[in-house]
C-alpha positions in Angstrom: 30.1 -40.8 -60.0 28.2 -44.0 -59.4 24.5 -44.4 -58.6 22.7 -41.6 -56.8 25.6 -40.2 -54.8 25.4 -36.5 -54.2 28.2 -34.0 -54.9 29.5 -32.1 -51.9 27.7 -28.9 -52.9 24.4 -30.8 -53.4 24.8 -32.5 -50.0 25.5 -29.2 -48.3 22.5 -27.4 -49.9 20.1 -30.2 -48.8 21.4 -29.9 -45.2 20.7 -26.1 -45.3 17.1 -26.7 -46.3 16.4 -29.1 -43.4 13.9 -27.8 -40.8 15.0 -27.8 -37.2 13.7 -30.9 -35.3 14.5 -29.8 -31.7 14.5 -26.6 -29.7 16.1 -25.6 -26.4 14.3 -27.0 -23.4 15.0 -26.6 -19.6 18.5 -26.8 -18.3 19.7 -30.2 -17.2 20.4 -30.3 -13.5 21.8 -33.8 -12.7 23.6 -36.7 -14.2 20.5 -38.8 -14.0 18.6 -36.3 -16.0 21.4 -36.0 -18.6 21.7 -39.7 -19.1 17.9 -40.2 -19.4 17.8 -37.9 -22.5 18.0 -39.1 -26.1 19.1 -35.7 -27.5 20.6 -32.8 -25.7 21.0 -29.2 -26.8 24.2 -27.1 -26.6 23.1 -23.5 -27.2 26.7 -22.4 -28.1 26.6 -24.9 -31.0 23.1 -24.0 -31.9 21.9 -27.6 -32.4 20.8 -30.7 -30.7 23.2 -33.6 -30.4 22.6 -37.3 -29.7 23.3 -38.3 -26.1 26.3 -40.4 -27.2 28.1 -37.2 -27.9 27.8 -36.3 -24.2 28.6 -39.8 -23.0 31.9 -39.8 -24.9 33.1 -36.9 -22.7 34.8 -37.1 -19.3 32.7 -37.1 -16.2 34.4 -33.8 -15.2 33.3 -32.2 -18.5 29.7 -33.3 -18.1 29.8 -32.1 -14.5 31.0 -28.7 -15.6 28.3 -28.5 -18.3 25.6 -29.2 -15.7 27.1 -27.0 -13.0 27.5 -24.0 -15.4 24.1 -24.5 -17.1 25.7 -25.2 -20.5 23.5 -28.2 -21.5 19.8 -28.3 -22.0 17.0 -30.8 -22.8 16.3 -31.0 -26.5 12.5 -30.7 -27.0 11.1 -32.1 -30.3 9.4 -29.6 -32.5 6.1 -30.8 -33.9 6.1 -29.7 -37.6 2.7 -31.2 -38.3 0.1 -28.4 -38.7 
């Protein structure tokens, strides 16, 4: 191994210790609202995803997500106390 590269198990354990940065917000109700977001939340996946993940889908898929209430705004969690 060269430099400071992590092994796969070290990398996985560091990911598990990460705090959540986003929580589920209000449902997205339009394409305009969807495309204005930087991150969106898919509750079935349990995590926030960058908007580019949604943009890479077909228009029909995005329409169904919105229509069926399957995509939400991702609200940033403020961890500063």
